[in-house]
N, C-alpha and C positions, 0 to 999 in steps of 0.2 A: 573547243580545242581539247584534244586528248592529251593526258599526261603521258610522259615518256617513262615506260617501265622496262624497256629492253636496252641491251647494250647498244651504243651508238652505231656499231657496225651493222646491226640489223636495220636501223633506220636508213642508213646509206644504201643497203641492199635493196630495200623496197622502193626507195626514191629513184634508184638508177633506171628502172624500167618496170612496166607492168609484169606481174608474174602470172603463171599459168592458171587456167580456170578448171582444169580437169584432174580428177583424183588419180593417184597411183594404183597400180594393180594390187600391191600388197595391202593398201588401206581398204580397197573395195572387198578383197577376199576376207579380210578380218571382219568387216562390218556385216557381210552377208552370212558368215559362218557363226559369229558370236552374238548377233542380236537376239534378244528374247523373242520367242514365237507367240507369246500370249498377250503382249501389250506393246505399245509404242515405246521404244527405248528412250531414256533420258541420257544424253551424251555430252561429255565435256571434251571439246576439241582444244587441245593444249597447244598453244602457239599456232592459232588458226591461220595466220598469214593472210593471203589474198582470198581465202574461202573456198579453195578447190574441193576440199572434203566436206566442209560444212553444208554447202548447198546440196551436194549429192545425198548426204545422210538425211537432210530435211525432205528432199524429194521422195525418199524411201519411207517417210512417215515418222522420222525421229524428231524429238524435241531437243534442239541443240543449243548448248551454251558455248560460245566461241570466245576463248580467253586469249588475248593478244596484247603485247606490250609496246609495239612500234606504231606510232600514229599513222605513218605512211601505209602500213599494212592494213590498219583498220579502215582507212579510206578505200583501199582496194577491195577489202572485204565487203563494205557497204555497196560498192558498185556491183560486185559479183552477186550478192543476194538479190539486188533489184533486177539484174539481168535475168536471173532464173526464177524470179517471182516467189521467193521463199522468205521475205523479210519477216513475216509474222511467226515463222517456225524457228527462227534463230535469234537468240539473245546475244548481242555483242558486248563483251566486257573488256574494258581497258584495265590491264593489271599485270603484275609480275608473275610469270608462270612458275617461278621458283618459290612463291608463297601463295599457293592457290587458295588456301583457306581464308586468306585475307580479302578475297574478292568474290568467292562463290560459296554456296552453302548447300546443304542437303546431300543426297547420295545420287550416284550415277550408275546406270546399268553398264555403260561403256566409257572408258577413258581412252582417248586417242592421242598418242604422242607421235607425230609424224615428222621425225628428224628435227625436233625442237629442243628437248631437254638436254641433249648431248652438248649443245653449244653453251656450256657453262663450266665453271670450275667444278671438279668432282666433289668437293666438300659441300657446295651448295646443292649439287645434284642429289647426293645421298640424303641430305636433310629434306629436300622437297619430296622424295619418294615416300617418306613416312607420312607426309600430309596427304599425298594422293591415295595411299592405302586407306586412309580414313574416309575418303570421299567415294570409294568403290563400294557399291551395294553388295550384300551377300549374294553370291551366285553371279556377280558381274565379271566383266573381263576388261583387261587393259591391253592395248597395243603399244609397244615401244619399238620404234624404228630408230636405230642408232648406226654409227659407223664404226668399222673395225680398224685395227692398227695396220691392216694391209693396204690402207689408202696411201697413194703416193704423195710426196710433198712434205711429209711430217719432218723430214730431216732438215728442212729449211726453217723450222720454227724453234722456239725455246721451250724446253720441257720444264714446267714449273711444279709438277706433281707427278706421281707415278703414272697417271693416265691422262694428264692434262697438258696441252700445248698452247702457246700463244704466239702471235706474230708469224704464223705460217705464211710463207711467201709464194708457194706454188701448189698446184693440185686443186682438188675440189674444195679445200678449206682455206684457200688464199683469201686474206682480208677479214677472216672471221676470228674473233678473239674473245674469250678463250674457247677451246673445244676439247672435249674429253672423249677419247676413243679407247676401245677395249678389244680383247680377244673374246671369242664366243664364251669360253669358260668363265672369264672375268665378268662378262655381262650377266650371265646366269647367276653368279654369286652375288653380284650387286643387288639384284632384285630379291633373291632369297634372303639376303641379310636384312632387307627392309621389310620382310614379312610376306612377300608375294610367293605364290606357287607358280612355277613355270609350266605352262600347258603345252607349248610347242615352240620350236625355234627354227630359224632358217638363216642360212649364210649364203649371200649372193656376191659374187665377184664380177665386176664389169671392167673390161679393158677397152680403151679407145686410144689407139696410138700408144704414147708413152704414159697416158693417164690411167691409173688403176683406182677403182673405188670399191671398197668392201662394205657391204651392208649387213647389219645384224638385225633380224626381225624377230621379236618375241611376243607371244600371246601369253598373257598372265592372268591369274586369278588371285583370290585371297588365300593366304597360306593357312 
């Protein structure tokens, strides 16, 4: 039995139905662009969820540590790794993604945060970034996929800190508590203040009917 390290809302999220098994375009582009060319990368998949990215990176030759806090997600992760035949290349770790150094050690060529760290209070997020910086190998890269304040539905929640909302009732973040969302400039400053160098940024806005989702994608290195 896995210990619960994630907010209960994430356990409910993964219990509600199976999640997708295929990685996003932004994650694939990061991995292919930033992976070292002279050796198999060691990768930390932060909040690995159902394993959509972990299996892909393992198939590309990476040695992956998949850190996840929700037991329901870890069960889906195990199923995904078996489905794609990469169990031996992925180490699954049950742990709190906001305290990574309590669960993993060594250094990583790539750190991949695929819309996971943002789902926390900004105070915890800032503290966790200092730990992640220490886990990033010299010359390594980090992907941070976050959400911007342009997402619809935030007005239905309660703002509990400058960039953090809870009890959002509508939009992409309904039922997730808490969540921290940023402008692009704020996101850049967030990482720079933690000691990262910002290598590239991307701002994507998706509209589907009345639902708007703003994505902030950052490629980062050691400052």
